[in-house]
N, C-alpha and C positions, 0 to 999 in steps of 0.2 A: 200141726204147729203144737209143740210142748215144750215145758221146761227141762234143762238138762237134768239128768238123775240127781246130780248133787243138790240141786235146789230142792228137789221134792224130798230128798234125805234131810236136809237142813231144816226145811219147815216141820217135817214130822218130829225131828230131834227136839225143836224147840217147844213142841205141843201146840202148833198153831192149828187152827182148823182153818181150810182154804179149798178154794175151787178154782181151776184153770180153766179158761175158755177163750174163744177168739171172738173179737169184736171189730168191725170196720178194718180188717188187716192188721190189728194189733194183738198180741199175745197178752191176755190179762190174767191177773191173779187177784182173786177177793179174798183177803184175810177176814175171817167172821169172828165178830167179837174180840177183835184185838184188845189186848189190855192197856189202858191209858195211865199216864202217872198222874200223881195228885196235882192239883193246880188247874185242872181242865174242867169243864161243865158236865163231863161224863165218866164213868169208870170205864166203859170199853166203847168202841166203835167198829164198824166195818171198813176196812181200808182196801182200796182199789189200786192196784199198780198196772198201768198200761205199758208194756213193753214193746219196743221196736222189733219189728220183725227179724233183724239182725242180733237181737239180744243172744248171748252175753257179750257180742265183740262191741256192741253200742250200748251204752249205760243207760239205766232207767233215768227217766226225767219227770220230776213231778210225781205227785199222788194225791188221792182223794179220799175224803172221810165222809162217812154218812153215820150218824147225823152230823150236822155241821157243828164244829167245836169253836168254843171260846174260853176264855180264861174263866175259872170258877166264878170270878166276880162280873162276869158278862163282857170282859173286854175282848176287842176285836184282836185276833192274831195277825199280824203283818203278812201279806200275800196270800190271804187266803178268802178274799172278798168275791172272787169268781165262783159261781155254781154253774154245774153241768149236769146234763142228764145222760146217764149211761143205764142200760138194760133196764129203763123204766123207772129209774129212780134218781133222785136228786143228790147230787155229791158236791161237796165243798173241794175245790181244788187248792191244793197245796203246793204253790209254786216255789220249788226248791230245785236248783241246777247245780250240778257237780262242775267245778272247775275242769279244764280240759284233762290235766294230767292226774286228776283224783281217782279216775277208773282205769284200773290196770285189767285189759281183757286177759283171760287165762287164770286170773288170780283173784279178782273181786267176783262176787256172786250175790244172790239174794240174801244170803247171810250178812255180807258187810252193808248192803243197801238197808236192810232192816235195822241194822245197828245205828246207821245214819238216821233213820226214820225215828227211832227211839230217843236219840239225841235231841233231834229237833222238837219232838213232843215235849220232852223233859224241858227243854229251853222254854217253849212257849208256856209251860205251866208254871215256871219259876217266876214268870213275869207278872204273876198275879199281884 
C-alpha cells in the first residue's frame, strides 16, 4: 500500500517532510513539522492523514494534529474536541468532511487536499 507517484512528487515539491505507513488497514501519511499560520497556539505541528485503502478514488476524510491546536488566545476550534491514539501518540482529530461532489477522482490529489487543510487552518487561526 503506497501513495500514487504524483502525491510523492507533490509532497516533495512543497518541501514537506513526510512518512507513509499502513495502520489498521489505512494508508497513512504523517506530515512532520507542518508549518501553521499565525493565530494558532503553535508555529508547526505534525499532521496525520488516514486514507481509505481505495484512495485516491475515495477522498480523504478528516486529519489529525499533534500537538493539539487551539487559537493563539486558547480558544477551542470547532470540531476538534476528539482526541485519538495512533502509533502511540495522542492526536487531535479535525473533523472536516468534503461534500460528495467536492472530490474529483482522477483530478484531485493530496496536493488539493493539503490546500484545503491550509485553508481550514488559516480560518481557525483567523478566529482568534
